[in-house]
PyMOL Python script that loads the backbone (N, CA, C, O; Angstrom):
from pymol import cmd

cmd.read_pdbstr("""\
ATOM      1  N   ALA A   1      -5.097  21.620 -32.054  1.00  0.00           N
ATOM      2  CA  ALA A   1      -4.979  21.102 -30.374  1.00  0.00           C
ATOM      3  C   ALA A   1      -3.796  20.256 -29.945  1.00  0.00           C
ATOM      4  O   ALA A   1      -2.944  19.705 -30.642  1.00  0.00           O
ATOM      5  N   SER A   2      -4.008  20.296 -28.123  1.00  0.00           N
ATOM      6  CA  SER A   2      -2.420  19.865 -27.694  1.00  0.00           C
ATOM      7  C   SER A   2      -3.060  18.852 -26.851  1.00  0.00           C
ATOM      8  O   SER A   2      -4.232  18.518 -26.681  1.00  0.00           O
ATOM      9  N   GLY A   3      -1.523  18.322 -26.199  1.00  0.00           N
ATOM     10  CA  GLY A   3      -2.811  17.085 -25.607  1.00  0.00           C
ATOM     11  C   GLY A   3      -0.756  16.228 -25.486  1.00  0.00           C
ATOM     12  O   GLY A   3       0.365  16.475 -25.932  1.00  0.00           O
ATOM     13  N   ASP A   4      -1.324  15.378 -24.739  1.00  0.00           N
ATOM     14  CA  ASP A   4      -0.519  14.339 -24.558  1.00  0.00           C
ATOM     15  C   ASP A   4      -1.048  13.085 -25.574  1.00  0.00           C
ATOM     16  O   ASP A   4      -2.078  12.421 -25.456  1.00  0.00           O
ATOM     17  N   PHE A   5      -0.491  13.033 -26.121  1.00  0.00           N
ATOM     18  CA  PHE A   5      -1.310  11.671 -27.662  1.00  0.00           C
ATOM     19  C   PHE A   5       0.054  10.295 -27.693  1.00  0.00           C
ATOM     20  O   PHE A   5       1.261  10.226 -27.925  1.00  0.00           O
ATOM     21  N   ASN A   6      -0.962   9.467 -27.340  1.00  0.00           N
ATOM     22  CA  ASN A   6       0.383   8.722 -26.996  1.00  0.00           C
ATOM     23  C   ASN A   6      -0.166   7.146 -28.654  1.00  0.00           C
ATOM     24  O   ASN A   6       0.040   5.979 -28.989  1.00  0.00           O
ATOM     25  N   HIS A   7      -0.696   8.044 -28.935  1.00  0.00           N
ATOM     26  CA  HIS A   7      -1.319   6.434 -30.175  1.00  0.00           C
ATOM     27  C   HIS A   7      -1.400   7.697 -31.574  1.00  0.00           C
ATOM     28  O   HIS A   7      -1.651   8.847 -31.213  1.00  0.00           O
ATOM     29  N   PHE A   8      -1.204   7.469 -32.982  1.00  0.00           N
ATOM     30  CA  PHE A   8      -0.847   7.627 -33.856  1.00  0.00           C
ATOM     31  C   PHE A   8      -0.394   6.442 -34.964  1.00  0.00           C
ATOM     32  O   PHE A   8       0.523   5.624 -35.036  1.00  0.00           O
ATOM     33  N   THR A   9      -1.812   6.894 -35.964  1.00  0.00           N
ATOM     34  CA  THR A   9      -2.303   6.564 -37.503  1.00  0.00           C
ATOM     35  C   THR A   9      -1.282   7.378 -38.785  1.00  0.00           C
ATOM     36  O   THR A   9      -0.660   8.404 -38.509  1.00  0.00           O
ATOM     37  N   PHE A  10      -1.236   6.782 -40.100  1.00  0.00           N
ATOM     38  CA  PHE A  10      -0.288   8.102 -40.577  1.00  0.00           C
ATOM     39  C   PHE A  10      -1.194   7.703 -42.163  1.00  0.00           C
ATOM     40  O   PHE A  10      -0.746   6.778 -42.840  1.00  0.00           O
ATOM     41  N   ILE A  11      -2.177   8.298 -42.542  1.00  0.00           N
ATOM     42  CA  ILE A  11      -2.857   7.679 -43.945  1.00  0.00           C
ATOM     43  C   ILE A  11      -2.344   8.823 -45.007  1.00  0.00           C
ATOM     44  O   ILE A  11      -2.171  10.039 -44.924  1.00  0.00           O
ATOM     45  N   GLU A  12      -2.184   7.830 -46.063  1.00  0.00           N
ATOM     46  CA  GLU A  12      -1.732   8.600 -47.447  1.00  0.00           C
ATOM     47  C   GLU A  12      -2.356   8.844 -48.261  1.00  0.00           C
ATOM     48  O   GLU A  12      -3.280   8.039 -48.153  1.00  0.00           O
ATOM     49  N   LYS A  13      -2.651   9.794 -49.587  1.00  0.00           N
ATOM     50  CA  LYS A  13      -3.351  10.266 -50.123  1.00  0.00           C
ATOM     51  C   LYS A  13      -3.112   9.366 -51.034  1.00  0.00           C
ATOM     52  O   LYS A  13      -2.067   8.779 -50.751  1.00  0.00           O
ATOM     53  N   ARG A  14      -3.800   8.806 -52.422  1.00  0.00           N
ATOM     54  CA  ARG A  14      -3.015   8.066 -53.458  1.00  0.00           C
ATOM     55  C   ARG A  14      -3.533   8.427 -54.461  1.00  0.00           C
ATOM     56  O   ARG A  14      -4.084   9.496 -54.197  1.00  0.00           O
ATOM     57  N   SER A  15      -3.808   7.972 -56.251  1.00  0.00           N
ATOM     58  CA  SER A  15      -4.296   8.487 -56.780  1.00  0.00           C
ATOM     59  C   SER A  15      -5.726   7.812 -56.640  1.00  0.00           C
ATOM     60  O   SER A  15      -6.661   8.484 -57.075  1.00  0.00           O
ATOM     61  N   ASP A  16      -6.040   6.479 -56.048  1.00  0.00           N
ATOM     62  CA  ASP A  16      -7.412   6.023 -55.849  1.00  0.00           C
ATOM     63  C   ASP A  16      -8.070   5.528 -54.295  1.00  0.00           C
ATOM     64  O   ASP A  16      -8.876   4.649 -53.991  1.00  0.00           O
ATOM     65  N   GLY A  17      -7.484   6.310 -53.681  1.00  0.00           N
ATOM     66  CA  GLY A  17      -7.976   6.849 -52.210  1.00  0.00           C
ATOM     67  C   GLY A  17      -7.223   7.199 -51.323  1.00  0.00           C
ATOM     68  O   GLY A  17      -6.599   8.258 -51.399  1.00  0.00           O
ATOM     69  N   TRP A  18      -7.159   6.630 -50.615  1.00  0.00           N
ATOM     70  CA  TRP A  18      -6.528   6.961 -49.000  1.00  0.00           C
ATOM     71  C   TRP A  18      -5.993   5.371 -48.511  1.00  0.00           C
ATOM     72  O   TRP A  18      -6.525   4.295 -48.785  1.00  0.00           O
ATOM     73  N   PHE A  19      -4.922   5.597 -47.803  1.00  0.00           N
ATOM     74  CA  PHE A  19      -4.292   4.499 -47.466  1.00  0.00           C
ATOM     75  C   PHE A  19      -3.802   4.267 -45.978  1.00  0.00           C
ATOM     76  O   PHE A  19      -3.033   5.054 -45.427  1.00  0.00           O
ATOM     77  N   GLN A  20      -4.267   3.209 -45.410  1.00  0.00           N
ATOM     78  CA  GLN A  20      -3.412   3.939 -44.091  1.00  0.00           C
ATOM     79  C   GLN A  20      -2.034   3.146 -44.438  1.00  0.00           C
ATOM     80  O   GLN A  20      -2.081   2.061 -45.018  1.00  0.00           O
ATOM     81  N   ILE A  21      -0.486   3.903 -43.950  1.00  0.00           N
ATOM     82  CA  ILE A  21       0.562   3.438 -44.008  1.00  0.00           C
ATOM     83  C   ILE A  21       1.667   3.309 -42.998  1.00  0.00           C
ATOM     84  O   ILE A  21       2.898   3.311 -42.971  1.00  0.00           O
ATOM     85  N   SER A  22       0.540   3.184 -42.094  1.00  0.00           N
ATOM     86  CA  SER A  22       1.579   3.062 -40.877  1.00  0.00           C
ATOM     87  C   SER A  22       0.967   3.601 -39.309  1.00  0.00           C
ATOM     88  O   SER A  22       0.185   4.541 -39.163  1.00  0.00           O
ATOM     89  N   SER A  23       1.410   2.944 -38.462  1.00  0.00           N
ATOM     90  CA  SER A  23       0.568   2.984 -37.445  1.00  0.00           C
ATOM     91  C   SER A  23       1.197   1.983 -35.759  1.00  0.00           C
ATOM     92  O   SER A  23       2.269   1.384 -35.672  1.00  0.00           O
ATOM     93  N   GLY A  24       0.834   2.024 -35.383  1.00  0.00           N
ATOM     94  CA  GLY A  24       1.423   1.507 -34.007  1.00  0.00           C
ATOM     95  C   GLY A  24       1.602  -0.068 -34.011  1.00  0.00           C
ATOM     96  O   GLY A  24       1.697  -0.385 -35.197  1.00  0.00           O
ATOM     97  N   SER A  25       1.672  -0.955 -33.383  1.00  0.00           N
ATOM     98  CA  SER A  25       1.276  -2.113 -33.728  1.00  0.00           C
ATOM     99  C   SER A  25      -0.389  -2.491 -32.559  1.00  0.00           C
ATOM    100  O   SER A  25      -0.838  -1.912 -31.570  1.00  0.00           O
ATOM    101  N   GLN A  26      -0.712  -3.354 -33.113  1.00  0.00           N
ATOM    102  CA  GLN A  26      -2.247  -3.600 -32.544  1.00  0.00           C
ATOM    103  C   GLN A  26      -2.771  -2.302 -32.732  1.00  0.00           C
ATOM    104  O   GLN A  26      -3.113  -1.495 -31.867  1.00  0.00           O
ATOM    105  N   ASN A  27      -2.814  -2.104 -34.971  1.00  0.00           N
ATOM    106  CA  ASN A  27      -4.300  -1.507 -35.611  1.00  0.00           C
ATOM    107  C   ASN A  27      -3.556   0.182 -34.132  1.00  0.00           C
ATOM    108  O   ASN A  27      -4.444   0.956 -33.775  1.00  0.00           O
ATOM    109  N   GLY A  28      -2.641   0.346 -33.768  1.00  0.00           N
ATOM    110  CA  GLY A  28      -2.262   2.104 -33.772  1.00  0.00           C
ATOM    111  C   GLY A  28      -2.542   2.273 -32.213  1.00  0.00           C
ATOM    112  O   GLY A  28      -2.585   3.293 -31.525  1.00  0.00           O
ATOM    113  N   LEU A  29      -2.725   0.881 -31.875  1.00  0.00           N
ATOM    114  CA  LEU A  29      -3.054   0.788 -30.057  1.00  0.00           C
ATOM    115  C   LEU A  29      -1.658   0.672 -28.925  1.00  0.00           C
ATOM    116  O   LEU A  29      -1.550   0.602 -27.701  1.00  0.00           O
ATOM    117  N   GLU A  30      -0.579   0.701 -30.245  1.00  0.00           N
ATOM    118  CA  GLU A  30       0.899   0.567 -29.523  1.00  0.00           C
ATOM    119  C   GLU A  30       1.271   1.902 -30.002  1.00  0.00           C
ATOM    120  O   GLU A  30       0.889   2.186 -31.138  1.00  0.00           O
ATOM    121  N   GLU A  31       2.142   3.030 -29.158  1.00  0.00           N
ATOM    122  CA  GLU A  31       2.641   4.498 -29.548  1.00  0.00           C
ATOM    123  C   GLU A  31       3.982   3.983 -31.235  1.00  0.00           C
ATOM    124  O   GLU A  31       4.639   2.987 -31.533  1.00  0.00           O
ATOM    125  N   LYS A  32       3.783   5.150 -31.759  1.00  0.00           N
ATOM    126  CA  LYS A  32       4.686   5.071 -32.663  1.00  0.00           C
ATOM    127  C   LYS A  32       3.930   5.991 -33.801  1.00  0.00           C
ATOM    128  O   LYS A  32       2.919   5.884 -34.495  1.00  0.00           O
ATOM    129  N   SER A  33       5.599   7.516 -33.491  1.00  0.00           N
ATOM    130  CA  SER A  33       5.044   8.705 -32.953  1.00  0.00           C
ATOM    131  C   SER A  33       5.478   9.305 -34.395  1.00  0.00           C
ATOM    132  O   SER A  33       5.182  10.466 -34.678  1.00  0.00           O
ATOM    133  N   PHE A  34       6.294   8.357 -35.430  1.00  0.00           N
ATOM    134  CA  PHE A  34       6.253   8.884 -37.098  1.00  0.00           C
ATOM    135  C   PHE A  34       6.646   8.126 -37.530  1.00  0.00           C
ATOM    136  O   PHE A  34       7.029   7.192 -36.826  1.00  0.00           O
ATOM    137  N   VAL A  35       6.782   8.074 -38.878  1.00  0.00           N
ATOM    138  CA  VAL A  35       6.492   7.493 -40.603  1.00  0.00           C
ATOM    139  C   VAL A  35       7.787   8.164 -41.225  1.00  0.00           C
ATOM    140  O   VAL A  35       8.160   9.300 -40.933  1.00  0.00           O
ATOM    141  N   ASP A  36       8.362   7.399 -42.033  1.00  0.00           N
ATOM    142  CA  ASP A  36       9.652   7.813 -43.172  1.00  0.00           C
ATOM    143  C   ASP A  36       8.872   7.574 -44.226  1.00  0.00           C
ATOM    144  O   ASP A  36       8.438   6.499 -44.639  1.00  0.00           O
ATOM    145  N   VAL A  37       8.706   8.796 -44.682  1.00  0.00           N
ATOM    146  CA  VAL A  37       8.380   9.130 -46.322  1.00  0.00           C
ATOM    147  C   VAL A  37       9.804   9.201 -46.530  1.00  0.00           C
ATOM    148  O   VAL A  37       9.848  10.174 -47.283  1.00  0.00           O
ATOM    149  N   GLU A  38      11.213   8.768 -46.347  1.00  0.00           N
ATOM    150  CA  GLU A  38      12.259   8.916 -47.119  1.00  0.00           C
ATOM    151  C   GLU A  38      11.716   7.908 -48.063  1.00  0.00           C
ATOM    152  O   GLU A  38      10.654   7.286 -48.040  1.00  0.00           O
ATOM    153  N   GLY A  39      12.698   7.899 -48.891  1.00  0.00           N
ATOM    154  CA  GLY A  39      12.291   6.987 -49.949  1.00  0.00           C
ATOM    155  C   GLY A  39      11.571   7.170 -51.130  1.00  0.00           C
ATOM    156  O   GLY A  39      11.659   6.218 -51.904  1.00  0.00           O
ATOM    157  N   LYS A  40      10.857   8.145 -51.517  1.00  0.00           N
ATOM    158  CA  LYS A  40       9.777   8.435 -52.624  1.00  0.00           C
ATOM    159  C   LYS A  40      10.657   8.116 -54.108  1.00  0.00           C
ATOM    160  O   LYS A  40      11.866   8.343 -54.085  1.00  0.00           O
ATOM    161  N   SER A  41      10.415   7.913 -54.601  1.00  0.00           N
ATOM    162  CA  SER A  41      11.540   8.121 -56.036  1.00  0.00           C
ATOM    163  C   SER A  41      10.613   8.834 -56.763  1.00  0.00           C
ATOM    164  O   SER A  41      11.079   9.465 -57.711  1.00  0.00           O
ATOM    165  N   LEU A  42       9.687   8.889 -56.617  1.00  0.00           N
ATOM    166  CA  LEU A  42       8.797  10.584 -57.306  1.00  0.00           C
ATOM    167  C   LEU A  42       8.881  11.139 -56.918  1.00  0.00           C
ATOM    168  O   LEU A  42       8.969  10.991 -55.699  1.00  0.00           O
ATOM    169  N   ALA A  43       8.967  12.738 -57.638  1.00  0.00           N
ATOM    170  CA  ALA A  43       9.186  14.394 -56.837  1.00  0.00           C
ATOM    171  C   ALA A  43       7.558  14.186 -57.450  1.00  0.00           C
ATOM    172  O   ALA A  43       6.996  13.469 -58.277  1.00  0.00           O
ATOM    173  N   GLY A  44       7.112  15.542 -56.271  1.00  0.00           N
ATOM    174  CA  GLY A  44       6.406  15.454 -56.103  1.00  0.00           C
ATOM    175  C   GLY A  44       5.392  15.703 -54.682  1.00  0.00           C
ATOM    176  O   GLY A  44       5.885  15.505 -53.572  1.00  0.00           O
ATOM    177  N   GLU A  45       3.943  16.152 -54.822  1.00  0.00           N
ATOM    178  CA  GLU A  45       4.120  16.659 -53.344  1.00  0.00           C
ATOM    179  C   GLU A  45       3.030  15.062 -52.531  1.00  0.00           C
ATOM    180  O   GLU A  45       2.916  14.162 -53.363  1.00  0.00           O
ATOM    181  N   TYR A  46       2.576  14.849 -51.624  1.00  0.00           N
ATOM    182  CA  TYR A  46       2.570  14.059 -50.949  1.00  0.00           C
ATOM    183  C   TYR A  46       1.619  14.201 -49.749  1.00  0.00           C
ATOM    184  O   TYR A  46       2.249  14.522 -48.742  1.00  0.00           O
ATOM    185  N   GLU A  47       0.249  14.056 -49.535  1.00  0.00           N
ATOM    186  CA  GLU A  47      -0.656  14.495 -48.722  1.00  0.00           C
ATOM    187  C   GLU A  47      -0.938  12.839 -47.676  1.00  0.00           C
ATOM    188  O   GLU A  47      -1.025  11.637 -47.927  1.00  0.00           O
ATOM    189  N   TYR A  48      -0.992  13.685 -46.515  1.00  0.00           N
ATOM    190  CA  TYR A  48      -1.071  12.934 -45.869  1.00  0.00           C
ATOM    191  C   TYR A  48      -2.262  13.459 -44.237  1.00  0.00           C
ATOM    192  O   TYR A  48      -2.389  14.568 -43.718  1.00  0.00           O
ATOM    193  N   PHE A  49      -2.984  11.988 -43.831  1.00  0.00           N
ATOM    194  CA  PHE A  49      -3.637  12.670 -42.317  1.00  0.00           C
ATOM    195  C   PHE A  49      -2.900  12.414 -41.466  1.00  0.00           C
ATOM    196  O   PHE A  49      -2.307  11.406 -41.852  1.00  0.00           O
ATOM    197  N   VAL A  50      -2.486  12.736 -40.366  1.00  0.00           N
ATOM    198  CA  VAL A  50      -2.028  11.943 -39.268  1.00  0.00           C
ATOM    199  C   VAL A  50      -3.150  11.531 -37.759  1.00  0.00           C
ATOM    200  O   VAL A  50      -3.021  12.354 -36.853  1.00  0.00           O
ATOM    201  N   LEU A  51      -3.706  10.902 -37.601  1.00  0.00           N
ATOM    202  CA  LEU A  51      -4.678  10.987 -36.642  1.00  0.00           C
ATOM    203  C   LEU A  51      -4.040  10.867 -34.968  1.00  0.00           C
ATOM    204  O   LEU A  51      -2.954  10.370 -34.669  1.00  0.00           O
ATOM    205  N   ALA A  52      -4.661  11.238 -34.382  1.00  0.00           N
ATOM    206  CA  ALA A  52      -3.675  11.162 -33.330  1.00  0.00           C
ATOM    207  C   ALA A  52      -5.058  10.780 -31.803  1.00  0.00           C
ATOM    208  O   ALA A  52      -6.232  11.150 -31.817  1.00  0.00           O
ATOM    209  N   MET A  53      -4.447  10.072 -30.820  1.00  0.00           N
ATOM    210  CA  MET A  53      -5.660   9.699 -29.634  1.00  0.00           C
ATOM    211  C   MET A  53      -4.442   9.337 -28.947  1.00  0.00           C
ATOM    212  O   MET A  53      -3.388   8.783 -29.261  1.00  0.00           O
ATOM    213  N   SER A  54      -5.248  10.141 -27.271  1.00  0.00           N
ATOM    214  CA  SER A  54      -4.817  10.022 -26.501  1.00  0.00           C
ATOM    215  C   SER A  54      -5.712   9.213 -25.216  1.00  0.00           C
ATOM    216  O   SER A  54      -6.861   9.614 -25.029  1.00  0.00           O
ATOM    217  N   THR A  55      -5.356   8.452 -24.628  1.00  0.00           N
ATOM    218  CA  THR A  55      -5.633   7.297 -23.745  1.00  0.00           C
ATOM    219  C   THR A  55      -6.245   7.547 -22.388  1.00  0.00           C
ATOM    220  O   THR A  55      -7.178   7.036 -21.769  1.00  0.00           O
ATOM    221  N   SER A  56      -5.565   8.315 -22.200  1.00  0.00           N
ATOM    222  CA  SER A  56      -5.441   9.341 -21.056  1.00  0.00           C
ATOM    223  C   SER A  56      -6.530  10.577 -20.988  1.00  0.00           C
ATOM    224  O   SER A  56      -7.291  10.646 -20.022  1.00  0.00           O
ATOM    225  N   SER A  57      -6.571  11.416 -21.904  1.00  0.00           N
ATOM    226  CA  SER A  57      -8.223  12.308 -22.217  1.00  0.00           C
ATOM    227  C   SER A  57      -9.180  12.409 -23.036  1.00  0.00           C
ATOM    228  O   SER A  57      -9.882  13.339 -23.432  1.00  0.00           O
ATOM    229  N   LYS A  58      -9.084  10.889 -23.316  1.00  0.00           N
ATOM    230  CA  LYS A  58     -10.392  10.104 -24.588  1.00  0.00           C
ATOM    231  C   LYS A  58     -10.321  11.178 -25.565  1.00  0.00           C
ATOM    232  O   LYS A  58     -11.353  11.729 -25.948  1.00  0.00           O
ATOM    233  N   GLN A  59      -8.697  11.650 -26.174  1.00  0.00           N
ATOM    234  CA  GLN A  59      -9.273  12.536 -27.016  1.00  0.00           C
ATOM    235  C   GLN A  59      -8.569  12.430 -28.422  1.00  0.00           C
ATOM    236  O   GLN A  59      -7.472  11.873 -28.398  1.00  0.00           O
ATOM    237  N   THR A  60      -8.993  12.845 -29.561  1.00  0.00           N
ATOM    238  CA  THR A  60      -8.711  12.305 -30.709  1.00  0.00           C
ATOM    239  C   THR A  60      -8.628  13.762 -31.402  1.00  0.00           C
ATOM    240  O   THR A  60      -9.299  14.738 -31.068  1.00  0.00           O
ATOM    241  N   VAL A  61      -7.504  13.700 -32.612  1.00  0.00           N
ATOM    242  CA  VAL A  61      -7.191  14.499 -33.766  1.00  0.00           C
ATOM    243  C   VAL A  61      -7.128  14.388 -34.929  1.00  0.00           C
ATOM    244  O   VAL A  61      -6.197  13.618 -35.165  1.00  0.00           O
ATOM    245  N   VAL A  62      -7.451  14.618 -35.561  1.00  0.00           N
ATOM    246  CA  VAL A  62      -6.889  14.888 -37.249  1.00  0.00           C
ATOM    247  C   VAL A  62      -6.103  15.864 -37.492  1.00  0.00           C
ATOM    248  O   VAL A  62      -6.502  16.895 -36.951  1.00  0.00           O
ATOM    249  N   LYS A  63      -5.036  16.001 -38.147  1.00  0.00           N
ATOM    250  CA  LYS A  63      -4.302  16.820 -39.033  1.00  0.00           C
ATOM    251  C   LYS A  63      -3.884  16.722 -40.287  1.00  0.00           C
ATOM    252  O   LYS A  63      -3.089  15.805 -40.491  1.00  0.00           O
ATOM    253  N   GLY A  64      -4.197  17.435 -41.256  1.00  0.00           N
ATOM    254  CA  GLY A  64      -3.770  16.785 -42.685  1.00  0.00           C
ATOM    255  C   GLY A  64      -2.514  17.656 -42.786  1.00  0.00           C
ATOM    256  O   GLY A  64      -2.317  18.581 -41.998  1.00  0.00           O
ATOM    257  N   THR A  65      -1.631  17.323 -43.819  1.00  0.00           N
ATOM    258  CA  THR A  65      -0.152  17.572 -43.555  1.00  0.00           C
ATOM    259  C   THR A  65       0.536  17.259 -45.024  1.00  0.00           C
ATOM    260  O   THR A  65       0.609  16.093 -45.415  1.00  0.00           O
ATOM    261  N   THR A  66       1.137  18.575 -45.977  1.00  0.00           N
ATOM    262  CA  THR A  66       1.628  18.149 -47.152  1.00  0.00           C
ATOM    263  C   THR A  66       3.071  17.842 -47.509  1.00  0.00           C
ATOM    264  O   THR A  66       3.824  18.693 -47.035  1.00  0.00           O
ATOM    265  N   VAL A  67       3.599  17.034 -48.096  1.00  0.00           N
ATOM    266  CA  VAL A  67       5.282  16.584 -47.739  1.00  0.00           C
ATOM    267  C   VAL A  67       5.557  16.845 -48.844  1.00  0.00           C
ATOM    268  O   VAL A  67       4.496  16.636 -49.433  1.00  0.00           O
ATOM    269  N   LYS A  68       7.059  17.530 -50.368  1.00  0.00           N
ATOM    270  CA  LYS A  68       7.183  18.416 -50.917  1.00  0.00           C
ATOM    271  C   LYS A  68       8.375  17.400 -51.167  1.00  0.00           C
ATOM    272  O   LYS A  68       9.408  17.513 -50.509  1.00  0.00           O
ATOM    273  N   VAL A  69       8.255  16.600 -51.935  1.00  0.00           N
ATOM    274  CA  VAL A  69       9.844  15.921 -52.712  1.00  0.00           C
ATOM    275  C   VAL A  69      10.466  16.484 -53.666  1.00  0.00           C
ATOM    276  O   VAL A  69      10.128  16.289 -54.834  1.00  0.00           O
ATOM    277  N   ASN A  70      11.355  17.180 -53.371  1.00  0.00           N
ATOM    278  CA  ASN A  70      11.584  17.369 -54.796  1.00  0.00           C
ATOM    279  C   ASN A  70      12.649  16.009 -56.118  1.00  0.00           C
ATOM    280  O   ASN A  70      12.881  14.858 -55.749  1.00  0.00           O
ATOM    281  N   PRO A  71      12.962  16.379 -57.097  1.00  0.00           N
ATOM    282  CA  PRO A  71      13.611  15.550 -57.566  1.00  0.00           C
ATOM    283  C   PRO A  71      15.327  15.579 -57.270  1.00  0.00           C
ATOM    284  O   PRO A  71      15.971  16.626 -57.198  1.00  0.00           O
ATOM    285  N   SER A  72      15.799  14.458 -57.147  1.00  0.00           N
ATOM    286  CA  SER A  72      17.422  14.575 -56.910  1.00  0.00           C
ATOM    287  C   SER A  72      18.231  14.653 -57.805  1.00  0.00           C
ATOM    288  O   SER A  72      18.439  13.841 -58.707  1.00  0.00           O
ATOM    289  N   SER A  73      18.913  15.998 -57.526  1.00  0.00           N
ATOM    290  CA  SER A  73      20.093  15.679 -58.887  1.00  0.00           C
ATOM    291  C   SER A  73      21.653  15.926 -59.184  1.00  0.00           C
ATOM    292  O   SER A  73      22.141  15.567 -60.256  1.00  0.00           O
TER     293      SER A  73
END
""", "prot")
cmd.dss("prot")
cmd.show_as("cartoon", "prot")
cmd.util.cbc("prot")
cmd.orient("prot")
């Protein structure tokens, strides 16, 4: 989906479930369109859901993504 999304929440899959790791202030009601995944100390694949919402269109979308972290050499 495309649109002018202005509220974002990021959810990370962990071994014991899904956890909200970042959102704008006020439970995602203020804009934050990125999450810092740098600093992951273990190599591997990390799964995320990104929830994006537009206050103007009242549209919400969810997109899954995978981040691969390579071991440092």
